[in-house]
ZAMARGU-4260 file (C-alpha; in steps of 0.2 Angstrom, whole numbers, plus 5000, padded with zeros to 4 digits):
<rodrens>
0) 5382/5471/5398 | 5376/5472/5416 | 5376/5490/5423 | 5375/5494/5442 | 5371/5511/5450
5) 5376/5518/5467 | 5380/5535/5475 | 5398/5530/5479 | 5408/5517/5471 | 5424/5512/5481
10) 5437/5502/5471 | 5446/5492/5484 | 5439/5485/5500 | 5454/5485/5511 | 5455/5496/5527
15) 5455/5513/5517 | 5441/5508/5505 | 5429/5501/5518 | 5433/5515/5530 | 5429/5528/5516
20) 5413/5518/5513 | 5407/5518/5531 | 5404/5537/5532 | 5393/5538/5517 | 5383/5522/5522
25) 5380/5530/5539 | 5372/5545/5531 | 5361/5534/5520 | 5370/5534/5504 | 5370/5519/5493
30) 5388/5512/5493 | 5396/5498/5482 | 5414/5492/5486 | 5424/5481/5474 | 5438/5470/5478
35) 5449/5458/5468 | 5449/5446/5483 | 5437/5443/5497 | 5438/5459/5508 | 5446/5451/5523
40) 5460/5444/5511 | 5465/5462/5506 | 5483/5467/5509 | 5478/5477/5524 | 5477/5460/5533
45) 5495/5457/5531 | 5500/5472/5541 | 5508/5466/5557 | 5516/5479/5569 | 5502/5492/5573
50) 5495/5510/5571 | 5503/5526/5577 | 5492/5537/5588 | 5497/5549/5602 | 5487/5541/5616
55) 5501/5542/5629 | 5495/5528/5640 | 5510/5517/5642 | 5526/5521/5652 | 5537/5525/5637
60) 5522/5535/5630 | 5521/5547/5644 | 5520/5565/5638 | 5515/5560/5620 | 5503/5571/5611
65) 5498/5575/5593 | 5511/5589/5592 | 5525/5576/5595 | 5517/5564/5583 | 5516/5578/5570
70) 5534/5582/5573 | 5540/5564/5571 | 5530/5563/5555 | 5537/5578/5547 | 5555/5573/5551
75) 5551/5556/5545 | 5546/5563/5528 | 5562/5572/5527 | 5552/5588/5525 | 5543/5581/5510
80) 5526/5580/5517 | 5511/5592/5516 | 5511/5598/5534 | 5493/5603/5534 | 5489/5585/5530
85) 5501/5578/5543 | 5493/5589/5556 | 5475/5583/5551 | 5482/5565/5553 | 5491/5567/5570
90) 5476/5576/5577 | 5463/5563/5571 | 5473/5547/5575 | 5469/5546/5594 | 5450/5548/5590
95) 5451/5535/5577 | 5460/5522/5588 | 5446/5524/5601 | 5433/5522/5588 | 5440/5506/5582
100) 5440/5500/5600 | 5422/5504/5601 | 5419/5494/5585 | 5427/5479/5592 | 5446/5480/5589
105) 5455/5470/5603 | 5469/5481/5606 | 5483/5475/5617 | 5480/5484/5634 | 5491/5491/5648
110) 5496/5478/5661 | 5502/5486/5678 | 5519/5480/5683 | 5524/5475/5665 | 5542/5478/5659
115) 5548/5480/5641 | 5564/5475/5632 | 5572/5490/5624 | 5588/5493/5614 | 5597/5477/5612
120) 5587/5467/5624 | 5590/5477/5640 | 5574/5478/5651 | 5566/5495/5652 | 5566/5499/5671
125) 5550/5510/5672 | 5535/5499/5675 | 5517/5503/5669 | 5506/5513/5681 | 5491/5504/5690
130) 5480/5518/5686 | 5482/5515/5667 | 5477/5497/5668 | 5466/5492/5653 | 5470/5507/5642
135) 5476/5504/5624 | 5495/5501/5626 | 5509/5504/5613 | 5526/5498/5607 | 5541/5507/5600
140) 5543/5510/5581 | 5557/5518/5571 | 5559/5537/5570 | 5547/5541/5585 | 5551/5551/5601
145) 5538/5541/5610 | 5530/5523/5611 | 5514/5526/5602 | 5511/5511/5590 | 5494/5503/5595
150) 5494/5485/5591 | 5486/5468/5593 | 5501/5457/5595 | 5508/5456/5577 | 5492/5454/5568
155) 5485/5472/5569 | 5480/5473/5551 | 5470/5456/5552 | 5461/5461/5568 | 5456/5479/5561
160) 5452/5472/5544 | 5439/5459/5551 | 5432/5473/5563 | 5430/5485/5548 | 5422/5472/5537
165) 5410/5468/5551 | 5405/5486/5552 | 5402/5487/5533 | 5390/5471/5535 | 5381/5480/5549
170) 5378/5495/5538 | 5373/5485/5523 | 5387/5490/5512 | 5387/5480/5496 | 5405/5472/5495
175) 5408/5463/5479 | 5424/5452/5477 | 5432/5445/5462 | 5429/5462/5453 | 5443/5472/5445
180) 5441/5489/5438 | 5451/5491/5421 | 5446/5509/5416 | 5437/5524/5423 | 5422/5531/5415
185) 5424/5550/5413 | 5420/5564/5400 | 5437/5573/5403 | 5430/5583/5417 | 5419/5572/5428
190) 5422/5554/5434 | 5406/5543/5433 | 5412/5526/5438 | 5422/5512/5431 | 5422/5498/5418
195) 5425/5482/5428 | 5430/5464/5424 | 5422/5450/5433 | 5435/5438/5438 | 5423/5424/5440
200) 5416/5425/5422 | 5428/5436/5413 | 5413/5447/5408 | 5414/5466/5408 | 5402/5476/5419
205) 5398/5495/5421 | 5398/5502/5438 | 5391/5520/5437 | 5391/5532/5452 | 5390/5550/5458
210) 5407/5548/5467 | 5421/5536/5464 | 5435/5532/5477 | 5451/5523/5472 | 5458/5513/5487
215) 5468/5499/5479 | 5484/5500/5489 | 5502/5500/5482 | 5511/5494/5467 | 5526/5485/5475
220) 5524/5470/5463 | 5532/5480/5449 | 5548/5476/5459 | 5555/5459/5459 | 5560/5459/5478
225) 5545/5465/5488 | 5535/5462/5503 | 5519/5465/5494 | 5505/5452/5490 | 5502/5448/5471
230) 5486/5459/5471 | 5497/5475/5474 | 5501/5477/5456 | 5496/5496/5453 | 5479/5493/5445
235) 5471/5508/5454 | 5486/5519/5449 | 5485/5513/5431 | 5466/5517/5428 | 5469/5535/5435
240) 5485/5538/5425 | 5477/5532/5409 | 5465/5546/5409 | 5480/5558/5405 | 5472/5570/5418
245) 5477/5563/5435 | 5495/5564/5440 | 5505/5552/5451 | 5513/5561/5465 | 5531/5558/5470
250) 5534/5542/5459 | 5552/5542/5464 | 5547/5540/5483 | 5548/5521/5486 | 5551/5514/5503
255) 5562/5499/5506 | 5559/5489/5522 | 5574/5484/5532 | 5568/5466/5537 | 5561/5456/5522
260) 5566/5438/5525 | 5578/5429/5513 | 5574/5422/5500 | 5555/5425/5500 | 5555/5444/5505
265) 5540/5441/5516 | 5540/5455/5529 | 5544/5452/5548 | 5537/5467/5557 | 5547/5482/5563
270) 5539/5477/5580 | 5553/5465/5581 | 5565/5479/5583 | 5553/5489/5592 | 5552/5476/5605
275) 5571/5475/5607 | 5577/5464/5592 | 5594/5469/5585 | 5602/5468/5568 | 5618/5457/5567
280) 5631/5455/5553 | 5641/5440/5547 | 5651/5440/5563 | 5635/5440/5573 | 5640/5458/5579
285) 5628/5472/5581 | 5631/5487/5570 | 5617/5499/5569 | 5622/5507/5586 | 5638/5512/5578
290) 5630/5521/5563 | 5616/5528/5573 | 5621/5529/5591 | 5604/5538/5597 | 5591/5528/5587
295) 5601/5512/5582 | 5589/5499/5575 | 5574/5512/5577 | 5580/5525/5565 | 5568/5528/5551
300) 5566/5514/5538 | 5575/5523/5524 | 5590/5526/5536 | 5591/5508/5542 | 5589/5501/5525
305) 5604/5512/5519 | 5615/5507/5533 | 5611/5489/5531 | 5615/5490/5512 | 5631/5500/5516
310) 5637/5487/5529 | 5635/5473/5516 | 5645/5483/5504 | 5658/5484/5517 | 5660/5465/5516
315) 5650/5462/5532 | 5635/5453/5524 | 5631/5434/5526 | 5634/5425/5509 | 5620/5413/5504
320) 5613/5405/5488 | 5600/5418/5487 | 5612/5433/5489 | 5619/5443/5504 | 5609/5446/5519
325) 5611/5451/5538 | 5603/5443/5553 | 5589/5449/5564 | 5590/5443/5582 | 5575/5441/5593
330) 5581/5426/5603 | 5583/5436/5619 | 5565/5441/5619 | 5560/5424/5625 | 5547/5411/5622
335) 5532/5420/5630 | 5535/5436/5621 | 5538/5428/5604 | 5523/5416/5606 | 5511/5430/5611
340) 5516/5447/5604 | 5526/5441/5589 | 5516/5425/5585 | 5515/5429/5566 | 5533/5432/5565
345) 5535/5415/5573 | 5524/5406/5561 | 5533/5415/5546 | 5550/5409/5552 | 5544/5391/5555
350) 5534/5389/5538 | 5545/5399/5526 | 5562/5397/5533 | 5562/5382/5545 | 5569/5393/5558
355) 5564/5394/5577 | 5567/5412/5581 | 5569/5408/5600 | 5585/5399/5596 | 5590/5404/5578
360) 5594/5420/5569 | 5582/5426/5555 | 5590/5431/5538 | 5584/5448/5532 | 5589/5461/5520
365) 5580/5477/5513 | 5566/5475/5501 | 5553/5485/5492 | 5539/5488/5504 | 5528/5504/5502
370) 5524/5517/5489 | 5524/5535/5495 | 5520/5538/5477 | 5502/5538/5473 | 5486/5547/5464
375) 5489/5565/5469 | 5474/5572/5479 | 5471/5588/5489 | 5469/5587/5508 | 5450/5582/5506
380) 5456/5567/5496 | 5449/5574/5479 | 5460/5568/5465 | 5468/5581/5454 | 5461/5582/5436
385) 5443/5574/5438 | 5428/5580/5448 | 5420/5566/5458 | 5436/5556/5459 | 5443/5553/5476
390) 5457/5542/5483 | 5463/5536/5500 | 5476/5524/5508 | 5493/5519/5500 | 5486/5521/5482
395) 5485/5540/5486 | 5498/5554/5488 | 5488/5563/5501 | 5503/5568/5506 | 5507/5564/5524
400) 5522/5554/5520 | 5533/5564/5509 | 5549/5555/5505 | 5548/5542/5519 | 5534/5536/5529
405) 5536/5530/5547 | 5531/5512/5552 | 5514/5512/5559 | 5509/5528/5551 | 5502/5520/5535
410) 5491/5507/5543 | 5484/5521/5554 | 5482/5532/5538 | 5470/5519/5530 | 5457/5522/5544
415) 5462/5540/5549 | 5462/5547/5531 | 5448/5535/5527 | 5437/5544/5540 | 5443/5561/5535
420) 5440/5559/5516 | 5424/5548/5519 | 5417/5564/5528 | 5422/5575/5513 | 5414/5563/5501
425) 5398/5564/5511 | 5399/5583/5509 | 5401/5581/5490 | 5387/5569/5488 | 5374/5580/5498
430) 5364/5589/5486 | 5375/5583/5471 | 5368/5577/5455 | 5376/5572/5439 | 5370/5568/5421
435) 5373/5551/5415 | 5381/5551/5398 | 5377/5534/5391 | 5387/5536/5375 | 5403/5538/5386
440) 5399/5521/5395 | 5395/5513/5379 | 5411/5519/5370 | 5422/5515/5385 | 5415/5497/5387
445) 5417/5494/5368 | 5435/5500/5369 | 5439/5488/5383 | 5431/5474/5374 | 5441/5477/5359
450) 5457/5478/5370 | 5454/5461/5377 | 5450/5454/5359 | 5466/5461/5352 | 5476/5452/5366
455) 5467/5436/5364 | 5469/5436/5345 | 5487/5441/5345 | 5483/5456/5334 | 5496/5467/5344
460) 5510/5454/5343 | 5516/5439/5352 | 5527/5445/5366 | 5526/5435/5382 | 5518/5446/5396
465) 5529/5437/5410 | 5545/5440/5400 | 5541/5458/5398 | 5536/5460/5417 | 5552/5451/5422
470) 5563/5463/5412 | 5554/5478/5419 | 5557/5471/5437 | 5575/5468/5433 | 5578/5486/5427
475) 5570/5493/5443 | 5580/5482/5454 | 5596/5488/5446 | 5593/5507/5444 | 5579/5512/5457
480) 5583/5502/5473 | 5590/5509/5489 | 5605/5518/5481 | 5603/5527/5465 | 5615/5536/5453
485) 5614/5546/5437 | 5622/5533/5424 | 5611/5518/5431 | 5595/5529/5431 | 5599/5534/5413
490) 5601/5516/5408 | 5585/5511/5417 | 5575/5524/5408 | 5582/5518/5391 | 5579/5500/5395
495) 5561/5503/5401 | 5557/5513/5385 | 5562/5497/5375 | 5552/5487/5387 | 5537/5498/5385
500) 5537/5495/5366 | 5537/5477/5369 | 5523/5479/5381 | 5513/5486/5367 | 5516/5469/5357
505) 5510/5457/5371 | 5499/5443/5365 | 5491/5429/5375 | 5497/5411/5375 | 5481/5405/5382
510) 5463/5408/5376 | 5460/5421/5389 | 5443/5415/5394 | 5435/5414/5411 | 5447/5416/5426
515) 5463/5419/5417 | 5478/5426/5426 | 5488/5429/5410 | 5474/5441/5403 | 5474/5450/5420
520) 5493/5452/5418 | 5492/5458/5400 | 5479/5471/5403 | 5490/5479/5416 | 5508/5477/5409
525) 5509/5493/5399 | 5502/5503/5414 | 5515/5495/5425 | 5529/5499/5414 | 5523/5517/5413
530) 5523/5517/5432 | 5541/5510/5432 | 5546/5524/5419 | 5539/5537/5431 | 5549/5531/5445
535) 5565/5531/5435 | 5563/5547/5426 | 5558/5556/5442 | 5572/5549/5451 | 5584/5554/5437
540) 5578/5572/5437 | 5578/5574/5456 | 5596/5579/5459 | 5596/5577/5478 | 5594/5564/5492
545) 5579/5565/5502 | 5571/5551/5513 | 5570/5535/5503 | 5577/5544/5487 | 5596/5542/5489
550) 5607/5548/5475 | 5625/5544/5478 | 5630/5557/5466 | 5620/5570/5474 | 5621/5566/5493
555) 5614/5582/5500 | 5596/5586/5504 | 5594/5602/5493 | 5580/5612/5501 | 5585/5627/5490
560) 5579/5618/5474 | 5570/5603/5478 | 5557/5607/5492 | 5545/5601/5480 | 5532/5587/5476
565) 5534/5578/5459 | 5518/5577/5448 | 5520/5564/5434 | 5507/5564/5420 | 5506/5552/5406
570) 5499/5559/5390 | 5492/5548/5376 | 5505/5543/5363 | 5520/5549/5374 | 5535/5537/5378
575) 5540/5547/5394 | 5530/5555/5408 | 5528/5573/5409 | 5535/5579/5425 | 5529/5595/5434
580) 5532/5601/5452 | 5523/5609/5466 | 5528/5615/5483 | 5529/5601/5495 | 5520/5611/5508
585) 5510/5627/5507 | 5514/5631/5526 | 5527/5626/5538 | 5523/5622/5557 | 5540/5615/5558
590) 5553/5624/5546 | 5565/5613/5537 | 5579/5607/5548 | 5589/5592/5554 | 5580/5575/5556
595) 5590/5570/5571 | 5596/5554/5563 | 5603/5548/5546 | 5617/5561/5545 | 5620/5570/5528
600) 5621/5588/5524 | 5607/5600/5519 | 5607/5614/5507 | 5595/5626/5515 | 5580/5634/5507
605) 5579/5653/5505 | 5576/5661/5522 | 5563/5673/5516 | 5553/5659/5507 | 5553/5649/5523
610) 5549/5664/5534 | 5534/5668/5523 | 5527/5650/5525 | 5530/5647/5543 | 5515/5648/5554
615) 5512/5647/5573 | 5500/5634/5579 | 5486/5641/5590 | 5487/5635/5607
</rodrens>
């Protein structure tokens, strides 16, 4: 078996992974990045709309600052985030956007005299100032008080990903693709790297390191309807969870994006609504301005998704062969705007729908999009439970998003958190040495080899992995989607427990050799069902509604009992996760209160509890 050594092993070479790697490489440490696909095909490249940072350069961004961005982020999280982390993020975001410009990101810039569409196609009357010409501009996104989403048309992720990959090449970072980590190497206290399957040859390899960072993105593919690419299947979460030592934070916190196209669920960016697009019902009438007079289509994603689902349940949805949907209208933005600032949306509509968005409506409905859930870390990005293990990006519960993340905050988080956590990994590596326990490497590699042999031989059983996966997805769609309730969640937990038993009896129909997708799916299926059970059980036990977690039988946000973060552990041999809880935030810069949109009632927290944790920010 081939063995590789490095100071830092980064599992995942998207924006978070490569940004984490950059800091260590700049300090002279040897860094290896692993990726299932070529780095520039990472899911980060699919992000369209932009990155939030309080630059205050454009006309509708005047007066913006990190304090305002921080406030929007806390309210967006429905007071479920760690406010210390949200503050770190908001303060660092403007610095990181300018750093990216220095590295080569071609941000859209302020054009003097340019006007904007806003709120239903009405042109914004205030024009850009000549003195701001050439500065990084911004567009509107949901749940924000100011326009602060920096963008490169609607291909922001692609532009930043290419720039970041170039930076890694400049620094000589070893980025290896077609490599999939299937287990962590650890002794119960310290992480020492990972066992990796080469997707070209099917051979196992050992990657040993002083520090390991998991940056593999989300796990949306455990849902049937998702905007996520096929590589977003929870691999990073699973290898951490399987240690039994590392918890998944807030597994019930799953985001549903309002505008996945029907029937493929491919995302069309929030930038469509930020630039003035509107949502229409079966009568081609606008409705979000009725439910949310202040924010309308630009309320936070959890709120818009709920109102869209509610509106369809009221009989206002458009019937189709693929289920009900609503319409997104960007016709009034015109050819020039769509051809330049929404060109990827234009291509998606043409290639996947046969629709011209200049003259036709776009069919959309809420679909799974993002996981606020993730590997629980502290504010330095260090994972709970194992020394030397770090995590950043969507795979992590850092936790700046709480129970709902604002559009533009997650793409920004990849590079902002990547920079902050990358610097902390450098501090960890400086002067750090570890002893290599070769017996652990040997034992874990043999264990994984046997696991693969058992799947190929059919020793475990003959269950079809794709049938098991389909039943898992169907259960989540029924019980753990936009609206949730006790009876459905109980049924989902029971169903998923049966699916988990079947997952343990999966056998391959193919021979499992070489590049084999069935084997890749079979290696993950038990872990995926465990993640699904974490979502369902945590959602069942959280008897309140907060952000994306909406219980119709418990509609109030209950700060008195649930101002907490869920920690879900999976102990060996168990059929359900062990749920523990910690305070959502140790300090409050902004005490729990109204979001300003979304409605609903709040059961307040104990006044003394809030008072003791409320701090005043130094001016």
